[in-house]
N, C-alpha and C positions, 0 to 999 in steps of 0.2 A: 403619216403617210400622205396626207393631203398637201402638206408643205412641200414634200419631194416632188409632187405632181406639179405644183405651181412653179417651183424653181425651175424644172425642166422646161416649162413653156415660156418663161419670161422673155426670152430672146427672140421670140417670133416663131419658133418651131412649134408644131402641133403638140399639145400635150395630152392628146387622146392616147391611152396606152394600147399597144399592139401586143397581144398575147403571143408568146412564142411557144412556151410550154410551161408544165408544172414540174418541179423537181421531185425527187423520190419521197422527200418529206412534206410535199404539199405547198411549197413556196412557189410564187408566180415569177416566171422569167418573162419580162416584158420589154419592149422599147418604148420609152417615154421621152418625147422630144428627140434630141440627138444622142441619147444614152441607152445602153442596155442596162436594165435595172433588175435587181433580185429583191422581191418583195417591197417594191417601191424605192428602194435605196440604189443609187448609182453604182454600177460595177465598172463600165468601161464605155468609151466611145468609138471603138474600133474592134473588129475580129482579128484573131491571129490563127494562122494555120497550124495545126497540131504538128504537122511534118517538120515544122521549123521551131517548135517549142523545145526549151532545154529539158523539160520533164515529160517528153512525149511517151516514153516507155511506161511510166507510172500513170499517165492519162489513159493510154490504150489498155492497161491492165484493168483500170476502174471502169472504163466504158469504151469497149472495143469499136464501137460504131462512130466514135467521135471523130470529126473531121476539122473542127474549129474551136477555139476557146474564146469566150467573152468574159475577160477578167478571169475569174476562178471557176467559170461555168462552162462545161464541155457541152458542145452542140453537135448534132447530127448534120449531115448534109442538108437535110430539108430544113431544120431549125435555123441553120446558118443562112440559107437562102432567104427565109422568111425575115430574119433579123436584119440582114444586109439590105433588103428592099426597103424595109422601114427606116433604117438609118439614112439611106440614100435620099428618100423622100423627104425626111426631116431636114437633112442638110441643104436640099434644093430650096425648101421653104425659108430656111434661115438665110441662105445666101442672097435672097431678094430683099431682106429687111434693110431699113436704113442703117441700123447699127452695124451689120455685117459689111455693108458697102463702105461706111466710113472707116472701119477698121482696115479693109484692103487698101484704101487711099493712104491711111496713115503709115501702113507698112511700106507702101511704094515710096512715099516721101522720105521715110527713114533710110531705105535703100539707096536713094538718090544722094542723100547727105553723107552717107557712109562712102559712097564712091567719090564724092568731092573731097572728103577728109583724106582718103588714100592717095589722091593725086599730088 
């Protein structure tokens, strides 16, 4: 589990876990770095609205108050707001790192080269 915490924070994002909630079986749902984690293992890096999920009926049967999904974890509106705020803060920290800046510059250069090839 300690390795998962280190992996999440190596890119400059904070690796301090933000507890979202506990599952019915006692596992921790946390935001670690830029990822929602279940018991310290990465689940996803984005939340999905249940209304647009292909299995929304099964999700609502299992947890009627679910509004968002984090991978396979259903979240209530309050849980989703807390998780999204933590993800946004981690993304802002990551976006300011030299590695993220270099990545954006590399993508921009690739896009320019692609345009020149198409001409």
